C-alpha positions in Angstrom: 7.0 -7.5 27.0 7.5 -6.6 23.4 5.0 -3.8 23.5 6.7 -2.3 26.6 9.9 -2.1 24.6 8.3 -0.7 21.6 6.8 2.3 23.7 10.4 3.5 24.2 10.6 4.4 20.5 7.4 6.4 20.2 8.7 9.8 21.0 9.1 12.0 17.9 12.2 14.3 17.4 10.8 17.5 16.1 14.1 18.5 14.5 14.3 15.2 12.7 10.7 15.4 11.6 11.1 18.9 10.3 14.3 18.0 8.5 12.7 15.1 6.9 9.7 17.1 5.7 12.0 19.9 4.4 14.3 17.5 2.5 11.5 15.6 1.1 9.5 18.6 -0.2 12.8 20.1 -1.6 13.4 16.7 -3.4 10.0 16.6 -4.8 10.2 20.2 -6.1 13.7 19.6 -7.6 12.6 16.4 -9.3 9.3 17.9 -10.6 11.2 20.9 -11.9 13.7 18.7 -13.8 10.9 16.7 -15.2 9.1 19.9 -16.4 12.3 21.3 -17.9 12.9 18.1 -19.8 9.7 18.6 -21.8 11.9 20.8 -24.0 14.2 18.0 -24.7 12.3 14.8 -24.9 9.0 13.4 -23.4 10.7 10.0 -22.9 13.1 11.8 -20.7 10.3 13.4 -18.8 8.7 10.0 -18.2 12.0 8.7 -17.0 12.2 11.5 -14.6 8.7 10.9 -13.5 10.0 7.8 -11.6 12.1 9.5 -9.0 9.5 12.3 -8.8 6.9 9.8 -8.0 9.3 8.1 -5.4 9.4 11.6 -3.6 5.6 11.6 -3.7 5.5 8.1 -2.1 7.8 9.3 0.6 5.6 12.4 1.4 2.6 10.0 1.6 4.4 7.9 4.2 5.0 11.1 6.1 1.3 12.0 5.9 0.7 8.5 7.0 2.8 9.2 10.2 0.8 12.4 10.7 -2.4 10.2 10.6 -1.0 8.1 13.4 0.0 11.2 15.3 3.7 10.1 15.2 5.5 12.7 13.1 5.1 15.5 15.6 4.1 15.7 19.3 1.5 18.3 18.7 -1.8 17.0 17.5 -2.4 20.5 15.7 0.9 20.1 13.8 0.0 16.6 12.7 -3.4 17.7 11.5 -2.2 20.9 9.6 0.8 19.0 8.0 -1.3 15.9 7.3 -3.9 18.0 5.4 -1.2 19.9 3.5 0.5 16.7 2.4 -2.8 15.2 1.5 -3.3 18.0 -1.1 0.0 17.0 -2.7 -0.9 13.3 -2.6 -4.5 13.9 -3.5 -5.7 12.0 -0.5 -8.2 13.6 1.9 -6.3 13.4 5.2 -9.0 13.1 7.8 -11.0 10.7 5.8 -8.1 8.4 4.8 -7.0 8.5 8.4 -10.2 7.1 9.7 -10.2 4.2 7.2 -6.6 3.5 7.8 -6.8 3.4 11.6 -9.7 1.0 11.2 -7.5 -1.1 9.1 -4.8 -1.2 11.8 -7.5 -2.4 14.3 -8.8 -5.1 12.0 -5.8 -6.2 9.9 -5.7 -10.0 9.2 -9.2 -10.4 10.7 -11.2 -12.4 8.1 -14.5 -11.3 9.9 -13.6 -7.5 9.6 -12.3 -7.1 6.0 -13.2 -4.0 3.9 -11.6 -1.1 5.8 -8.7 0.3 3.7 -7.8 -3.2 2.4 -7.2 -4.6 -1.0 -10.3 -6.7 -1.6 -9.6 -10.4 -0.9 -12.0 -13.4 -0.9 -11.5 -16.9 0.7 -11.7 -19.9 -1.6 -15.2 -20.7 -0.3 -16.4 -17.2 -0.9 -14.9 -17.2 -4.5 -16.4 -20.6 -5.1 -19.9 -19.3 -4.2 -19.8 -16.5 -6.9 -21.6 -16.6 -10.1 -19.4 -17.0 -13.3 -19.7 -13.3 -13.9 -18.7 -12.6 -10.3 -15.7 -14.9 -10.5 -14.6 -13.2 -13.8 -15.0 -9.8 -12.2 -12.9 -10.8 -9.3 -10.2 -12.2 -11.4 -10.1 -9.0 -13.4 -10.0 -6.8 -10.4 -7.0 -9.0 -8.9 -5.0 -8.9 -12.2 -1.9 -6.9 -12.0 -3.0 -4.6 -14.8 -6.0 -3.5 -12.8 -4.7 -3.9 -9.2 -1.4 -2.1 -9.8 -2.0 -0.2 -13.0 -5.4 1.3 -13.8 -6.9 0.8 -10.3 -4.5 3.0 -8.2 -4.8 5.9 -10.6 -8.6 5.7 -10.4 -8.5 5.4 -6.6 -6.1 8.2 -5.9 -7.0 10.7 -8.7 -10.7 10.0 -9.3 -12.6 8.1 -6.5 -11.0 10.2 -3.7 -12.6 13.3 -5.2 -16.1 12.1 -4.1 -17.6 11.7 -0.8 -20.3 9.2 -1.7 -18.4 6.4 -0.3 -18.0 8.0 3.0 -20.6 7.3 5.7 -22.9 10.4 6.1 -22.3 10.7 9.8 -18.6 11.1 9.3 -18.9 14.8 9.0 -15.2 15.8 9.4 -14.2 13.0 7.1 -16.6 14.2 4.4 -15.5 17.8 4.9 -11.9 16.8 4.4 -12.8 15.5 0.9 -14.3 18.7 -0.2 -11.6 20.8 1.4 -8.9 18.8 -0.2 -10.6 19.0 -3.6 -10.8 22.9 -3.3 -7.1 23.0 -2.3 -6.1 20.7 -5.3 -8.0 23.0 -7.7 -6.3 26.0 -6.3 -2.9 24.5 -6.6 -3.6 23.2 -10.0 -4.8 26.6 -11.1 -1.6 28.2 -9.8 0.6 25.7 -11.5 -1.3 26.1 -14.8 -0.8 29.8 -14.6 3.0 29.3 -13.7 4.0 26.6 -16.2 0.9 26.3 -18.5 -1.9 23.7 -18.2 -0.6 21.2 -20.9 2.9 21.0 -19.5 1.5 20.7 -15.9 -0.6 17.8 -16.9 2.2 16.2 -19.0 4.2 16.0 -15.8 1.7 15.5 -13.1 -0.4 12.8 -14.7 2.4 10.2 -15.1 3.9 11.2 -11.7 0.5 10.6 -9.8 0.0 7.3 -11.9 3.3 6.0 -10.9 3.1 7.0 -7.3 -0.4 5.5 -7.0 0.8 2.3 -8.4 4.0 2.3 -6.2 1.8 3.0 -3.1 -0.7 0.3 -3.8 2.1 -2.3 -4.5 3.7 -1.4 -1.1 0.5 -1.9 0.7 -0.3 -5.0 -1.1 2.9 -6.8 -0.4 2.9 -5.8 3.1 -0.2 -7.9 3.8 -0.8 -10.3 1.0 2.2 -12.7 0.8 2.9 -16.4 1.0 3.0 -17.3 4.7 0.8 -14.4 5.9 -1.6 -14.5 8.7 -5.4 -14.4 8.5 -7.8 -15.7 11.2 -11.5 -15.5 12.1 -12.3 -13.2 15.0 -12.3 -15.9 17.8 -8.7 -16.9 16.9 -7.5 -13.4 15.7 -4.8 -11.8 17.9 -3.5 -8.3 17.4 0.2 -9.0 18.1 0.1 -12.1 15.8 -1.5 -10.0 13.1 1.1 -7.4 13.4 4.1 -9.8 13.6 2.9 -12.5 11.1 0.3 -10.7 8.9 2.6 -7.8 8.0 5.8 -8.4 6.1 9.4 -7.2 6.7 10.1 -5.9 3.3 13.9 -5.8 2.9 14.6 -3.0 0.4 17.9 -1.5 -0.8 19.0 2.0 0.9 17.7 4.1 -1.8 14.3 2.6 -1.7 14.2 2.7 2.0 14.7 6.4 1.8 11.9 6.8 -0.9 9.5 4.6 1.2 10.5 6.1 4.5 11.3 2.6 6.0 7.6 1.5 5.6 9.0 -1.8 4.7 9.4 -2.4 8.4 5.7 -2.8 8.3 5.5 -5.5 11.0 7.0 -3.1 13.6 4.6 -0.3 12.4 1.6 -2.6 13.0 2.8 -3.7 16.4 3.0 0.0 17.4 1.8 2.6 14.9 2.9 5.6 17.2 6.7 4.9 16.3 7.9 7.5 13.8 9.2 6.2 10.5 12.7 7.3 11.3 12.8 5.2 14.5 11.6 1.9 13.0 15.2 0.8 11.9 16.5 1.7 15.3 13.8 -0.3 16.9 14.6 -3.4 14.7 18.4 -3.1 15.3 17.9 -3.0 19.1 15.3 -5.8 19.2 16.6 -8.6 17.1 13.7 -10.9 17.8 11.7 -8.6 15.5 13.7 -9.9 12.5 11.8 -13.1 12.8 8.8 -11.5 10.9 8.0 -12.8 7.3 10.8 -11.4 5.1 10.3 -10.2 1.5 12.9 -9.0 -1.0 12.2 -7.1 -4.2 12.7 -10.4 -6.1 10.6 -12.6 -3.9 7.9 -10.0 -3.6 7.0 -10.4 -7.3 5.4 -13.8 -6.7 2.9 -12.1 -4.4 1.1 -10.6 -7.4 -0.2 -14.0 -8.3 -1.8 -14.7 -4.9 -5.5 -14.1 -5.2 -7.4 -16.0 -2.5 -7.1 -17.1 1.2 -7.5 -20.9 1.6 -8.9 -21.3 5.1 -8.4 -25.1 5.2 -4.8 -24.9 4.2 -4.2 -21.6 6.0 -2.4 -20.0 3.1 -2.9 -17.8 0.0 -3.5 -19.4 -3.3 -3.9 -18.4 -7.0 -7.2 -18.2 -8.7 -6.1 -19.5 -12.1 -5.9 -23.2 -10.7 -9.6 -22.8 -9.6 -10.5 -21.4 -12.9 -8.9 -24.3 -14.7 -10.9 -26.7 -12.4 -14.1 -25.0 -13.3 -13.5 -25.2 -17.0 -13.1 -29.0 -16.9 
């Protein structure tokens, strides 16, 4: 019943999609130019301006994400071309990312099918079976400094430049890595000639670092929160995974704009063909969708301390308590 209603929101509006892309690209160009111009005043001001510039980058990533689901335009070719173009700006190989992400949608909240575009998460029993070194490595990986600081930058800027992690039989996906790299180099060369290499890097590096961290944080709190849903394959259900395993991230209007309404993640997981600009409309006209797990900016902060899934209790727990028990 719910799925039938959601189908009614799938149809993209080409004018809205085009306007969304145009204004988002203009906002990025304006914000980036202001950050570059501020280098003559103060680098502290440049870093401050990097925050809204990174927000624009996050918005463009969500539009690229819609292209990956074929929901931004009706034309498959238009989604392919625009997805690749935006992937150059976000330093994310479009076709490769799309395949991993679509697998994530098919396996989200399934404990037997983790590892496809997910933040790595272990169960309590899996963690208990690790060696002391393995437990330490996992705690370091799940620490906020790595998970939301260093890790996102390394993922988006460094790791995605290589195809070694992509299966060899994924020909198109591997090609997208190399094609995106070539386009990034061409753009970087052009920008270096236009504004200078040092000024370009002085702006672009903090923008990409902030955008990557923002993106990973959004993805993390959309699936790993207190009260989320994880099940083994026999008990796993797609609708329950979407409605209960994806959060309803209630953000203020300005942040809803920067994130292109991706906070309505439970609706997106129920039907990924709905364009981002129709998610709020879908929620407003289907009040039962508001029953999804809700997070606010304040309450989402606590999600950073959740590290493991306790299958016996059916909830996420922290690792520090386990670490304390081990040290006794």
